[in-house]
Rosetta silent file (secondary structure, phi, psi, omega in degrees, C-alpha in Angstrom):
SEQUENCE: MIVTDNNAKAKKVISQMGAEVKVEEVIAVEMPNKVGQMRASGKADLGCRVDIDYVYGSPVQGKMTVIFKTADDKKALKALTK
SCORE:     score description
SCORE:     0.000 S_00000001
   1 L     0.000  139.693  176.661    9.219   61.564   -5.052 S_00000001
   2 L  -137.915  154.217  173.574   11.073   61.914   -1.801 S_00000001
   3 L  -114.502  132.356 -177.307   10.380   61.175    1.835 S_00000001
   4 L  -126.065  165.277  172.603   11.788   63.643    4.347 S_00000001
   5 L   -98.574   -1.357  178.007   11.990   64.087    8.076 S_00000001
   6 L  -147.538   85.874 -176.107   11.281   67.820    7.644 S_00000001
   7 H   -61.173  -38.985 -177.980    8.703   68.502    4.926 S_00000001
   8 H   -62.652  -45.413 -179.492    8.609   72.267    5.482 S_00000001
   9 H   -66.339  -44.128  179.381   12.367   72.651    5.040 S_00000001
  10 H   -63.115  -41.766  179.085   12.453   70.344    1.999 S_00000001
  11 H   -61.250  -42.220 -179.750    9.515   72.184    0.411 S_00000001
  12 H   -62.688  -48.753 -177.998   11.260   75.535    0.887 S_00000001
  13 H   -64.008  -46.251 -177.729   14.544   74.361   -0.654 S_00000001
  14 H   -67.602  -38.492  177.599   12.922   72.573   -3.589 S_00000001
  15 H   -63.012  -38.225  178.283   10.564   75.498   -4.282 S_00000001
  16 H   -63.621  -23.590  178.165   13.553   77.860   -4.384 S_00000001
  17 L   -82.632   -2.668  177.832   14.955   75.666   -7.167 S_00000001
  18 L    90.368    6.907 -179.353   11.831   76.412   -9.209 S_00000001
  19 L   -89.435  150.739  174.882   10.255   72.968   -8.906 S_00000001
  20 L   -77.611  137.665 -178.086    6.602   72.359   -8.127 S_00000001
  21 L  -120.877  131.577  175.844    6.104   70.796   -4.707 S_00000001
  22 L  -129.009  126.056 -178.824    3.169   68.644   -3.644 S_00000001
  23 L  -103.886  129.448  178.825    3.015   67.215   -0.110 S_00000001
  24 L  -133.196  147.621  172.449    1.063   64.000    0.483 S_00000001
  25 L   -78.897  137.253  178.692    0.553   61.709    3.436 S_00000001
  26 L  -137.713  171.051  175.358    1.852   58.189    2.743 S_00000001
  27 E  -107.996  127.855  176.057    2.405   54.932    4.592 S_00000001
  28 E  -109.698  126.361 -179.560    6.003   53.818    5.134 S_00000001
  29 E  -122.786  126.900  175.808    6.557   50.135    5.923 S_00000001
  30 E   -98.447  132.295 -178.834    9.951   48.695    6.833 S_00000001
  31 E  -146.928  164.370  175.922   10.440   45.035    5.976 S_00000001
  32 E   -61.730  144.696  177.877   13.240   42.568    5.257 S_00000001
  33 L   -84.950   74.144 -177.028   14.699   42.935    1.761 S_00000001
  34 L  -132.684  152.514  176.976   13.692   39.401    0.757 S_00000001
  35 L   -57.039  134.033  175.642   11.731   37.886   -2.091 S_00000001
  36 L    94.360  -11.064 -177.661    8.001   37.760   -1.345 S_00000001
  37 H   -66.972  -41.852  178.888    7.820   40.511    1.289 S_00000001
  38 H   -65.378  -37.236 -179.732    5.985   42.973   -0.967 S_00000001
  39 H   -60.823  -44.031  179.694    3.550   40.250   -1.975 S_00000001
  40 H   -62.026  -42.584  178.448    2.618   39.627    1.663 S_00000001
  41 H   -66.348  -40.575  178.881    1.998   43.349    2.228 S_00000001
  42 H   -63.118  -38.777  177.975    0.009   43.602   -0.976 S_00000001
  43 H   -64.096  -39.632  177.993   -2.217   40.711    0.050 S_00000001
  44 H   -62.430  -44.027 -179.167   -2.988   42.430    3.340 S_00000001
  45 H   -66.798  -42.243  179.335   -3.881   45.616    1.499 S_00000001
  46 H   -62.740  -34.105  179.643   -5.962   43.787   -1.110 S_00000001
  47 H   -62.620  -25.076  179.933   -7.894   42.093    1.662 S_00000001
  48 L   -95.962    0.958  176.045   -9.185   45.451    2.848 S_00000001
  49 L    55.562   55.826  176.093  -10.181   46.483   -0.705 S_00000001
  50 L  -117.179  131.070  177.180   -8.322   49.783   -0.820 S_00000001
  51 L   -67.272  134.600  174.842   -6.995   51.164   -4.093 S_00000001
  52 E   -97.661  117.158  179.885   -3.222   51.606   -4.157 S_00000001
  53 E   -74.160  -44.734  174.924   -2.333   54.824   -5.992 S_00000001
  54 E  -161.126  161.125  178.022    1.391   54.074   -6.037 S_00000001
  55 E  -149.897  138.890  174.018    4.078   52.081   -4.275 S_00000001
  56 E  -151.863  161.637 -176.881    7.860   52.247   -4.348 S_00000001
  57 E  -139.243  163.931  179.505   10.703   51.016   -2.213 S_00000001
  58 E  -142.454  116.294 -179.197   14.270   51.712   -1.253 S_00000001
  59 E   -83.610  140.394  175.574   16.633   49.028    0.072 S_00000001
  60 E  -145.831  120.137  172.472   19.154   49.801    2.821 S_00000001
  61 L    46.364   56.514  175.545   21.371   47.265    4.622 S_00000001
  62 L    79.040   -1.173  177.444   19.192   44.171    4.213 S_00000001
  63 E  -117.681  163.913  178.544   15.958   46.062    4.853 S_00000001
  64 E  -132.243  127.637  170.956   13.446   47.659    2.531 S_00000001
  65 E   -99.568  121.462 -177.027   11.421   50.780    3.215 S_00000001
  66 E  -113.198  132.108 -179.805    8.280   50.650    1.112 S_00000001
  67 E  -106.218  125.664  176.877    6.083   53.679    0.521 S_00000001
  68 E  -115.512  136.409  168.179    2.371   53.162   -0.142 S_00000001
  69 E  -120.951  120.392 -176.847   -0.121   55.827   -1.193 S_00000001
  70 E  -122.128  170.898  176.797   -3.670   54.547   -1.052 S_00000001
  71 L   -72.662  -22.834  179.904   -7.178   55.862   -1.479 S_00000001
  72 L  -145.369   85.614 -175.596   -7.790   55.232    2.248 S_00000001
  73 H   -60.999  -36.229 -179.427   -4.560   55.188    4.260 S_00000001
  74 H   -62.643  -44.998  179.362   -6.361   54.651    7.580 S_00000001
  75 H   -67.113  -40.766  179.087   -8.056   51.491    6.300 S_00000001
  76 H   -65.100  -41.767  177.180   -4.829   50.286    4.646 S_00000001
  77 H   -59.463  -42.198  179.097   -2.836   50.829    7.871 S_00000001
  78 H   -61.115  -42.495  179.938   -5.345   48.776    9.791 S_00000001
  79 H   -68.180  -38.835 -177.937   -4.981   45.907    7.269 S_00000001
  80 H   -71.162  -24.372 -177.878   -1.171   46.118    7.249 S_00000001
  81 L   -94.293    2.998  177.472   -0.937   45.931   11.036 S_00000001
  82 L   -70.235    0.000    0.000   -3.082   42.782   11.346 S_00000001
């Protein structure tokens, strides 16, 4: 899985390599790279009762970008921004 700033260009390049490409909307959350940060986000999401399909993160310079794919991204976004 990758996150890009230009999905069309990435899809073209990856498809030319013979790989299958699937584009999905996801939620990206930037947070401090500290113990307990994911737990806090997860509690917000659990409070809105939305299934999380997958979650992964990538740390960069003391921060963490976390990618969430849920069954209802609009509802999950609302819970995460409370």
